[in-house]
VOPAGU-2260 file (C-alpha; in pm, 1 decimal, decimal comma):
REM VOPAGU-2260
SITE   aa  ch    i         X         Y         Z
SITE  MET   A    0    1253,0   -1424,0     622,9
SITE  GLU   A    1    1075,4   -1724,5     763,6
SITE  VAL   A    2     751,7   -1768,4     568,9
SITE  THR   A    3     477,2   -1783,4     831,1
SITE  TYR   A    4     128,3   -1637,0     824,0
SITE  GLU   A    5     228,4   -1377,0    1082,8
SITE  ASN   A    6     544,8   -1271,8     895,4
SITE  VAL   A    7     369,8   -1246,3     558,3
SITE  ALA   A    8      81,8   -1046,4     712,6
SITE  LYS   A    9     332,5    -813,2     881,5
SITE  TRP   A   10     519,0    -774,3     549,4
SITE  PHE   A   11     192,7    -674,9     376,5
SITE  ASP   A   12     113,2    -430,0     658,2
SITE  GLY   A   13     446,7    -264,6     575,7
SITE  TYR   A   14     373,3    -282,1     202,9
SITE  PHE   A   15      42,7     -96,6     235,4
SITE  LYS   A   16     190,9     157,9     477,0
SITE  GLU   A   17     471,5     233,1     229,2
SITE  PHE   A   18     230,5     242,3     -65,0
SITE  ASN   A   19      10,8     499,0     109,7
SITE  LYS   A   20     316,0     717,9     181,4
SITE  SER   A   21     507,5     675,3    -144,4
SITE  ALA   A   22     279,8     604,0    -441,6
SITE  GLY   A   23     200,6     909,8    -651,9
SITE  PRO   A   24     485,8    1160,3    -616,4
SITE  LEU   A   25     777,5    1136,0    -858,6
SITE  GLU   A   26    1025,8    1163,3    -571,1
SITE  THR   A   27     886,6     878,3    -358,9
SITE  THR   A   28     721,2     626,3    -593,9
SITE  PRO   A   29    1054,2     449,4    -668,8
SITE  LYS   A   30    1062,1     333,9    -302,3
SITE  MET   A   31     795,6      79,2    -396,8
SITE  GLN   A   32    1040,1    -109,9    -621,7
SITE  LYS   A   33    1185,1    -296,2    -322,4
SITE  PHE   A   34     862,1    -496,1    -284,9
SITE  TYR   A   35     864,3    -641,9    -637,9
SITE  ALA   A   36    1070,9    -905,7    -813,7
SITE  PRO   A   37    1261,9    -775,8   -1118,5
SITE  ASP   A   38    1046,7    -996,5   -1344,5
SITE  LEU   A   39     712,7    -889,8   -1189,4
SITE  GLU   A   40     397,2    -934,8   -1395,5
SITE  PHE   A   41     102,6    -705,1   -1317,4
SITE  TRP   A   42    -234,1    -807,5   -1461,6
SITE  MET   A   43    -515,7    -551,0   -1427,3
SITE  TYR   A   44    -855,8    -690,0   -1518,7
SITE  THR   A   45   -1088,0    -393,8   -1463,0
SITE  ALA   A   46    -958,6     -85,3   -1642,2
SITE  PRO   A   47   -1001,3    -160,6   -2012,6
SITE  GLY   A   48    -781,2      56,6   -2228,9
SITE  PHE   A   49    -592,0     197,9   -1929,8
SITE  VAL   A   50    -312,8     -60,8   -1926,5
SITE  ASP   A   51    -211,5    -348,8   -2147,8
SITE  PRO   A   52    -130,9    -654,6   -1935,4
SITE  PRO   A   53     102,4    -785,5   -1832,7
SITE  MET   A   54     281,0    -479,1   -1703,7
SITE  SER   A   55     643,9    -506,7   -1588,8
SITE  ARG   A   56     776,3    -383,2   -1255,8
SITE  GLU   A   57     888,5     -60,6   -1421,6
SITE  GLY   A   58     551,1     -27,2   -1595,0
SITE  LEU   A   59     370,4     -70,9   -1263,9
SITE  LEU   A   60     588,6     194,5   -1101,0
SITE  MET   A   61     518,5     432,3   -1391,3
SITE  ASN   A   62     147,8     360,2   -1345,9
SITE  MET   A   63     180,1     455,9    -977,8
SITE  LEU   A   64     297,5     806,6   -1074,1
SITE  HIS   A   65      19,8    1060,8   -1026,1
SITE  PRO   A   66     151,9    1353,9    -817,5
SITE  GLY   A   67    -129,5    1549,4    -656,2
SITE  LEU   A   68    -370,3    1256,5    -673,0
SITE  HIS   A   69    -338,5    1066,9    -344,4
SITE  GLU   A   70    -424,3     696,8    -354,5
SITE  GLU   A   71    -495,6     532,9     -17,3
SITE  LEU   A   72    -524,6     153,8      10,1
SITE  THR   A   73    -684,4      16,3     326,8
SITE  PRO   A   74    -665,3    -363,6     361,1
SITE  GLN   A   75    -989,0    -526,4     475,7
SITE  TYR   A   76    -851,4    -879,2     509,5
SITE  TYR   A   77    -568,9   -1109,1     404,8
SITE  VAL   A   78    -605,4   -1468,1     288,6
SITE  ILE   A   79    -258,4   -1621,1     283,4
SITE  ASP   A   80    -182,9   -1960,6     128,5
SITE  LEU   A   81     168,7   -2043,4     247,4
SITE  LYS   A   82     194,2   -2363,8      44,8
SITE  ARG   A   83     123,0   -2185,7    -285,5
SITE  MET   A   84     287,8   -1855,8    -175,3
SITE  ILE   A   85     -19,2   -1652,5    -270,0
SITE  ALA   A   86    -190,8   -1381,6     -67,7
SITE  VAL   A   87    -536,5   -1261,1    -167,0
SITE  ILE   A   88    -615,9    -921,9     -22,3
SITE  GLN   A   89    -943,6    -732,9     -22,8
SITE  PHE   A   90    -890,9    -361,2      24,7
SITE  GLN   A   91   -1062,8     -26,5      -1,8
SITE  ILE   A   92    -916,8     226,0    -245,3
SITE  GLN   A   93    -970,8     599,0    -196,6
SITE  PHE   A   94    -853,6     880,8    -424,6
SITE  THR   A   95    -817,9    1244,2    -322,0
SITE  ASP   A   96    -716,8    1531,3    -549,8
SITE  LYS   A   97    -483,2    1724,7    -319,5
SITE  PRO   A   98    -497,6    2061,0    -503,8
SITE  SER   A   99    -878,7    2081,0    -503,1
SITE  GLY   A  100    -955,0    1861,0    -201,6
SITE  LYS   A  101   -1202,4    1654,6    -405,4
SITE  VAL   A  102   -1250,4    1305,7    -262,2
SITE  TRP   A  103   -1388,7    1030,0    -483,9
SITE  PRO   A  104   -1615,9     765,1    -333,1
SITE  ALA   A  105   -1422,0     473,9    -183,3
SITE  ARG   A  106   -1423,5     156,3    -390,4
SITE  GLN   A  107   -1343,6    -205,1    -322,3
SITE  ALA   A  108   -1051,6    -380,5    -486,0
SITE  SER   A  109    -890,4    -720,7    -466,0
SITE  ALA   A  110    -550,3    -850,6    -562,4
SITE  HIS   A  111    -385,0   -1190,2    -577,0
SITE  TYR   A  112     -17,7   -1148,3    -488,5
SITE  HIS   A  113     205,3   -1436,8    -600,8
SITE  LEU   A  114     510,4   -1435,3    -375,0
SITE  ALA   A  115     866,6   -1563,6    -382,3
SITE  LEU   A  116    1180,3   -1535,7    -175,7
SITE  ASP   A  117    1474,5   -1370,2    -348,3
SITE  GLU   A  118    1839,8   -1474,4    -316,5
SITE  ASN   A  119    1859,3   -1294,2      20,9
SITE  LYS   A  120    1545,2   -1470,9     150,0
SITE  ASP   A  121    1351,1   -1142,4     127,9
SITE  LEU   A  122     986,2   -1164,4      27,4
SITE  LYS   A  123     902,5   -1023,8    -316,9
SITE  VAL   A  124     587,2   -1003,3    -525,7
SITE  LYS   A  125     632,9   -1195,4    -854,0
SITE  LYS   A  126     285,9   -1147,3    -998,4
SITE  ILE   A  127     -21,9    -939,4    -918,8
SITE  GLN   A  128    -368,7   -1013,9   -1051,0
SITE  TYR   A  129    -579,4    -704,8    -975,7
SITE  TRP   A  130    -951,3    -622,7    -985,1
SITE  THR   A  131   -1122,4    -302,0    -878,5
SITE  GLU   A  132   -1477,0    -179,0    -859,2
SITE  ILE   A  133   -1552,0      52,1   -1151,6
SITE  SER   A  134   -1771,3     360,0   -1146,9
SITE  LEU   A  135   -1739,8     519,6   -1488,3
SITE  ASP   A  136   -1913,9     843,0   -1385,7
SITE  ASN   A  137   -1647,7     911,9   -1123,9
SITE  ASP   A  138   -1354,2     738,3   -1291,1
SITE  THR   A  139   -1344,7     960,1   -1600,0
SITE  THR   A  140   -1245,2    1280,1   -1421,5
SITE  MET   A  141   -1015,5    1097,4   -1179,6
SITE  MET   A  142    -834,9     917,6   -1462,5
SITE  ASP   A  143    -803,2    1248,2   -1651,7
SITE  LEU   A  144    -632,5    1398,8   -1344,6
SITE  TRP   A  145    -418,5    1086,0   -1302,0
SITE  ASN   A  146    -285,8    1120,3   -1657,1
SITE  LYS   A  147    -252,2    1500,5   -1635,2
SITE  TYR   A  148     -48,0    1489,9   -1312,9
SITE  ARG   A  149     176,0    1209,2   -1440,4
SITE  ASP   A  150     237,7    1389,1   -1772,1
SITE  GLU   A  151     321,2    1715,2   -1591,4
SITE  ALA   A  152     566,2    1539,9   -1355,9
SITE  LEU   A  153     739,9    1351,9   -1636,8
SITE  THR   A  154     760,9    1666,4   -1851,4
SITE  LYS   A  155     920,1    1855,5   -1561,3
SITE  LEU   A  156    1163,9    1569,3   -1502,5
SITE  GLY   A  157    1257,4    1567,0   -1872,6
SITE  ASN   A  158    1300,6    1943,6   -1884,3
SITE  ASP   A  159    1515,4    1942,8   -1570,7
SITE  TRP   A  160    1730,2    1663,8   -1717,4
SITE  ILE   A  161    1775,2    1852,8   -2046,0
SITE  LYS   A  162    1872,4    2173,6   -1860,6
SITE  ALA   A  163    2122,9    1983,0   -1648,9
SITE  LYS   A  164    2279,2    1816,5   -1954,7
SITE  ALA   A  165    2293,8    2146,4   -2143,2
SITE  SER   A  166    2479,1    2320,2   -1860,7
SITE  SER   A  167    2733,1    2040,0   -1804,2
């Protein structure tokens, strides 16, 4: 990939489109791996006690698991520094509990994406520094659902794996 403003912006358009389709469900979240370098570092600065930074690529993907809780990211603007290979993106984040239909108020978030080209000249995110607006009144129930849905999905995956191993 030739690193131009237009190409990097188009790449991020694809990133957010894929995130909005794939993040959450156990079956689709792994599709997000293609955007991240194997040695990714994810630094979250606004959810104390939720994650311990830095998170690895695999840790970030595990954090994205929350089936039933849809997370929609809508970019507001990109600031792309081609010389430093950093994109700063302001975006809106919206959560919806699919089973109940509850929609939490939209919040603002910002991330600094440190970029690199891999051996195939494909763009990858090497490091993310992430901030999000916090509203503790609303976040408590949403985070409880986030953890509940992830735990249920991982328990089902583990049980299915055990059943498959037992019958083979």
